[in-house]
C-alpha positions in Angstrom: 202.5 -107.8 26.6 200.6 -105.3 28.8 200.3 -106.1 32.5 196.7 -107.3 32.9 197.2 -108.5 36.5 197.0 -105.1 38.1 193.9 -103.4 39.6 190.9 -103.1 37.3 191.1 -99.3 37.3 194.7 -99.4 36.0 193.8 -102.0 33.4 191.0 -99.8 32.0 192.9 -96.5 32.2 195.0 -97.2 29.1 192.1 -98.0 26.7 190.1 -95.1 28.1 192.9 -92.7 27.5 193.4 -94.0 24.0 189.7 -93.7 23.2 189.8 -90.0 24.3 192.9 -89.4 22.3 191.4 -90.7 19.1 188.0 -89.0 19.4 186.6 -87.3 16.4 187.0 -83.9 18.1 190.7 -84.5 18.6 191.2 -85.3 14.9 189.1 -82.3 13.9 191.2 -80.0 16.1 194.3 -81.3 14.3 192.6 -80.7 11.0 191.8 -77.1 12.0 195.5 -76.5 12.9 196.5 -78.0 9.5 194.0 -75.8 7.7 195.5 -72.8 9.5 199.1 -73.8 8.5 198.1 -74.4 4.8 196.0 -71.2 4.7 198.9 -69.2 6.0 201.2 -70.9 3.4 199.0 -70.2 0.4 198.2 -66.6 1.4 199.8 -64.1 3.7 196.4 -62.6 4.2 194.9 -65.7 5.9 195.5 -64.6 9.4 195.3 -60.8 8.8 192.8 -58.9 10.9 190.8 -57.9 7.9 190.4 -61.5 6.6 189.5 -62.8 10.1 186.8 -60.1 10.3 185.5 -61.0 6.8 185.4 -64.6 7.8 183.4 -63.8 10.9 181.0 -61.7 8.9 180.4 -64.4 6.3 179.9 -67.3 8.7 178.2 -65.8 11.8 174.5 -66.5 10.9 175.3 -69.9 9.6 177.2 -70.8 12.8 174.2 -69.6 14.9 171.8 -71.8 12.9 174.0 -74.8 13.4 173.5 -74.7 17.2 169.8 -75.8 17.3 170.4 -78.1 14.3 173.0 -79.9 16.4 170.4 -80.7 19.1 167.8 -81.7 16.6 170.1 -84.1 14.7 171.4 -85.7 17.9 167.7 -86.3 18.9 167.3 -88.3 15.7 165.6 -85.6 13.5 166.6 -83.0 11.0 165.4 -79.4 10.1 166.0 -78.4 6.6 163.8 -75.3 6.8 166.4 -73.2 8.8 167.5 -71.0 5.9 163.9 -70.5 4.7 163.0 -69.4 8.2 165.9 -66.9 8.1 164.6 -65.7 4.7 161.0 -65.4 5.9 162.1 -63.5 9.0 164.2 -61.1 6.8 161.2 -60.5 4.4 158.8 -59.8 7.3 161.3 -57.4 8.9 161.6 -55.5 5.6 157.8 -55.3 5.2 157.1 -54.1 8.7 159.9 -51.6 8.6 158.6 -50.2 5.3 155.2 -49.8 7.0 156.7 -47.7 9.7 156.9 -50.1 12.6 159.4 -49.5 15.3 162.3 -52.0 15.4 161.6 -53.4 18.9 158.1 -54.3 17.9 159.3 -55.9 14.7 161.8 -58.1 16.6 159.0 -59.1 19.0 156.8 -60.1 16.0 159.8 -62.1 14.5 160.2 -64.0 17.8 156.6 -65.0 17.6 157.0 -65.9 13.9 160.0 -68.2 14.8 157.9 -69.9 17.5 155.1 -70.5 15.0 157.4 -71.8 12.2 159.2 -74.1 14.7 155.9 -75.3 16.2 154.6 -76.3 12.7 157.6 -78.4 12.1 157.6 -79.9 15.6 153.8 -80.7 15.7 153.8 -82.3 12.2 156.7 -84.5 13.2 155.7 -85.4 16.8 151.9 -85.4 16.7 151.3 -86.8 13.2 154.3 -89.0 13.1 155.6 -87.7 9.8 159.4 -88.0 9.0 161.2 -84.7 9.8 163.1 -84.9 6.5 159.9 -84.8 4.5 158.2 -82.3 6.7 161.1 -79.8 6.7 161.6 -80.1 3.0 157.9 -79.1 2.7 158.2 -76.2 5.1 161.5 -75.2 3.4 159.4 -74.4 0.3 156.5 -73.1 2.3 158.5 -70.5 4.3 160.4 -69.4 1.2 157.0 -69.0 -0.5 155.8 -66.8 2.3 158.8 -64.6 1.9 158.1 -64.3 -1.8 154.5 -63.3 -1.1 155.3 -60.9 1.7 158.0 -58.9 0.0 157.6 -59.9 -3.7 160.2 -58.3 -5.9 160.6 -55.4 -3.5 163.9 -54.5 -1.7 164.0 -52.7 1.6 167.3 -51.1 2.4 166.6 -47.8 4.3 167.6 -49.2 7.7 169.2 -46.8 10.1 173.0 -47.0 10.6 172.4 -47.7 14.3 171.1 -51.1 13.3 173.2 -51.9 10.2 176.4 -51.1 12.1 175.7 -54.3 14.2 176.3 -56.3 11.0 179.4 -54.5 9.7 181.3 -53.3 12.7 183.4 -55.5 15.0 182.9 -55.9 18.7 185.1 -53.1 20.3 188.7 -54.1 20.7 188.3 -57.3 18.7 188.3 -58.6 15.2 185.1 -60.5 15.8 181.7 -59.6 14.3 178.7 -59.2 16.5 177.1 -62.3 15.0 180.1 -64.4 16.0 180.0 -62.9 19.5 176.4 -63.9 19.7 177.3 -67.4 18.4 179.9 -67.8 21.2 177.4 -66.9 23.9 174.8 -69.2 22.4 177.3 -72.0 21.9 178.1 -71.9 25.7 174.4 -72.0 26.6 173.6 -74.8 24.1 176.7 -76.7 25.3 175.7 -76.5 28.9 172.2 -77.7 28.1 173.4 -80.5 26.0 176.2 -81.8 28.2 175.2 -80.9 31.8 171.4 -81.1 32.1 168.8 -83.8 32.2 167.3 -82.3 29.0 170.6 -83.0 27.2 170.7 -86.5 28.5 167.2 -87.0 27.2 168.2 -85.7 23.8 171.0 -88.2 23.5 168.7 -91.0 24.7 166.1 -90.1 22.1 168.7 -90.2 19.3 170.0 -93.6 20.5 166.5 -95.1 20.6 163.3 -93.1 20.7 161.3 -96.1 21.8 163.6 -96.9 24.7 163.5 -93.2 25.7 159.8 -93.3 25.8 159.7 -96.4 28.0 162.2 -94.7 30.3 159.7 -91.9 30.9 161.2 -89.3 28.7 158.6 -87.0 27.1 159.9 -87.5 23.6 157.2 -85.6 21.7 157.4 -82.6 24.0 161.2 -82.3 23.9 161.4 -82.7 20.1 158.6 -80.1 19.6 160.6 -77.7 21.9 163.8 -78.3 19.9 162.0 -77.4 16.6 160.6 -74.2 18.3 164.0 -73.2 19.6 165.4 -73.7 16.0 162.6 -71.5 14.6 163.4 -68.7 17.1 167.1 -68.8 16.7 166.9 -68.9 12.9 164.4 -66.0 13.0 166.9 -63.9 15.0 169.6 -65.0 12.6 167.4 -63.5 9.9 167.6 -60.1 11.7 171.4 -60.2 11.9 171.6 -61.3 8.2 169.4 -58.4 7.2 171.4 -55.9 9.2 174.7 -57.2 7.8 173.5 -56.8 4.2 171.5 -53.7 5.0 168.9 -55.2 2.7 165.7 -57.2 3.1 164.9 -59.3 0.0 163.0 -62.5 -0.4 166.1 -64.5 -1.5 168.1 -63.8 1.7 169.7 -67.0 3.0 168.8 -69.0 -0.1 170.7 -72.4 0.0 172.3 -71.9 3.4 170.7 -75.0 4.8 173.3 -77.2 3.2 176.1 -75.3 4.8 174.4 -75.6 8.2 174.0 -79.4 7.9 177.6 -79.8 6.6 179.0 -77.9 9.6 177.0 -80.1 12.1 178.1 -83.3 10.4 181.7 -82.2 10.0 181.6 -81.5 13.7 181.1 -85.2 14.4 177.3 -85.3 15.0 176.0 -88.6 13.6 173.2 -88.2 11.0 171.6 -91.3 12.7 171.3 -89.4 16.0 172.5 -90.2 19.5 176.1 -88.9 19.3 177.9 -85.6 18.9 179.2 -82.7 21.0 179.0 -79.0 21.0 182.8 -78.7 21.0 182.9 -80.7 17.8 180.4 -78.4 16.2 182.4 -75.3 17.1 185.5 -77.0 15.6 183.3 -77.9 12.6 182.6 -74.2 12.1 186.3 -73.4 12.2 187.2 -76.2 9.8 184.4 -75.6 7.3 184.9 -71.8 7.1 188.6 -72.1 7.2 188.6 -74.4 4.1 186.2 -72.1 2.2 188.2 -69.0 3.1 191.5 -70.7 2.0 189.9 -71.7 -1.3 188.7 -68.1 -1.8 192.1 -66.6 -1.2 193.6 -69.0 -3.7 191.2 -67.8 -6.4 189.5 -71.2 -6.4 186.4 -71.4 -8.7 183.7 -70.3 -6.2 181.0 -72.0 -8.3 182.8 -75.3 -7.6 182.8 -75.0 -3.9 179.8 -77.2 -3.9 182.1 -80.1 -4.7 184.1 -79.4 -1.6 180.9 -79.2 0.6 179.6 -82.4 -1.0 182.9 -84.3 -0.2 182.9 -83.0 3.3 179.4 -84.2 3.8 180.2 -87.7 2.5 183.3 -88.0 4.6 181.6 -86.7 7.8 178.8 -89.3 7.3 181.0 -92.2 6.4 184.0 -92.0 8.6 182.3 -91.7 12.0 180.0 -94.6 11.1 182.5 -97.0 9.6 182.1 -99.4 12.5 178.3 -99.4 12.0 178.6 -99.9 8.2 181.2 -102.7 8.8 178.9 -104.4 11.3 176.0 -104.3 9.0 178.1 -105.6 6.1 179.2 -108.6 8.3 175.7 -109.3 9.3 174.5 -109.3 5.7 177.4 -111.5 4.6 176.6 -114.0 7.4 173.0 -114.1 6.5 173.8 -114.8 2.9 176.2 -117.6 3.9 173.4 -119.2 6.0 171.0 -119.1 3.2 173.4 -120.2 0.5 173.4 -124.0 1.2 169.6 -123.9 1.2 169.5 -122.2 -2.2 171.8 -124.8 -3.6 169.8 -127.8 -2.4 167.9 -129.9 -5.0 164.2 -128.9 -5.3 163.0 -132.5 -4.6 165.2 -133.2 -1.6 167.8 -136.0 -1.3 167.5 -139.4 -3.1 166.8 -142.0 -0.4 167.4 -145.1 -2.6 167.2 -146.7 -6.0 
């Protein structure tokens, strides 16, 4: 039996340490290590510099888009238009470059485009009270349609090597791509905002209960609108990096990447119901998600079946962190049925009082 007669601080230290030890991030870190061990076992190329650089190239833009998605989901919303915003940005970049615009002016236009795209999502959600899932499914199709109209069937690929080298050359003296370097910097910024500022505390409060946050004086609508705008800007810049990496602007750039972004965030321990999650968990989620995909690629796994793996990861990442909530809801439902069961079995005419 543990000693419960000591000072309160000592009594609470054990459970607190245990809770920290079994956090989702701790388990995810062990999974990342396990993936590394298995990956090295199935292929000697897993930790080679070439494979690491390839992994960085293929995951940089997705990881960047996962950062604003993290804040949005913690706040209790979701943005499924991230990949379409990337594609629209890429298409506009190609169009303006083909018209002879200088690249700095194009990037400035794309920043404004990201603000507009994010503001449309944010205002529809916060001002009209529409569900973010429905809104961003609609803008997913809308922004992809804009990309189709802007660029059509055309392909623009005559970008100067000075720009395309950003997408294909590593950061000097490292095996990291520029997109991953940008992700690391942004992850630190987003992490500081989320965990060490009043804005971050407001985001957690909104995700836990938007109504309670509103009564606490938090400007829920303004903060959520800003989160969608930040998402639009970041995804627009990811579109620039994506275009430079492929050296090609085409209307289908980024098609279907929104599922990967959501999967990374949820694998990282962010609750789909909002209110919980951490930036460290999302960074580990990036490592786990990309590590699994890369290990499967090196083992000649059927790439068309990777959707099965992504789907399983999504289901596990939604179910496991919320097992307690699901169990509590199940007990409540069972108790409610038990309370109503005797009433449903009673005779329709009541009890017989006498002969």
